[in-house]
C-alpha positions, 0 to 999 in steps of 0.5 A: 681684357679677355675672359682668360686674363680677367680678374673678376671682382666688384672693383673691375665690374664697377670700373667697366660699367662706369665707362658706359655711363652717360654724362649726369647718369649714375649707377643704381646697382650692378651685379655679376651674372652668367649670360646665355650666348646668342646664336651668332656668338662663338664659344661655349653656350654660357658667358660671364657678364656684368649687368647694371641699372642706372638712375635713368633706367638704362640697363647696361652691361658686358658679355665676356666671352672667350674672344672678347667683350661685348658691351650692351645698353638698352633703355628699359622704357623701350623694351618689348619684352622683359621677363623675370623668373625666380629660379632654384637656389635663389637665382633669377632668370632675366630675359630682355628683348628690344628690337635686335637686342636680346639678353638671357642671363642668370643672376645668383644672389651670392657670387663669392667673396669677390662680389660682396654686395651682390645680394644687396644690389640684386635687391635694388635691381629687381624692383626696377626691372619689375616695373618694366616687366612685360 
């Protein structure tokens, strides 16, 4: 479902991320975020996205742009760079690099009525990410 037709909400996010889970793997936390696009991606400089952490410490998600969706996943144990910075307005900036994979995103503590658990899930996600910060 493309960016122009998608109804962003926590149920849609949970459904999309659940499709990426491996057998026996469970979602620990999932958040809505804004993703800075890579140089090769078409469209505006910022895309919408979903980001989740599993109980096997795998970072999974979707970048949702004007021309479609791009799923991604990376095991946190294998990342070469992971930086978390607390920004203004209680937002977090996340940079992840592992081989050819890179992700730059912002996660807001509040994401409106459609994501009522955003703050709680962010509180679960940050300590797990901090374990792999390099």
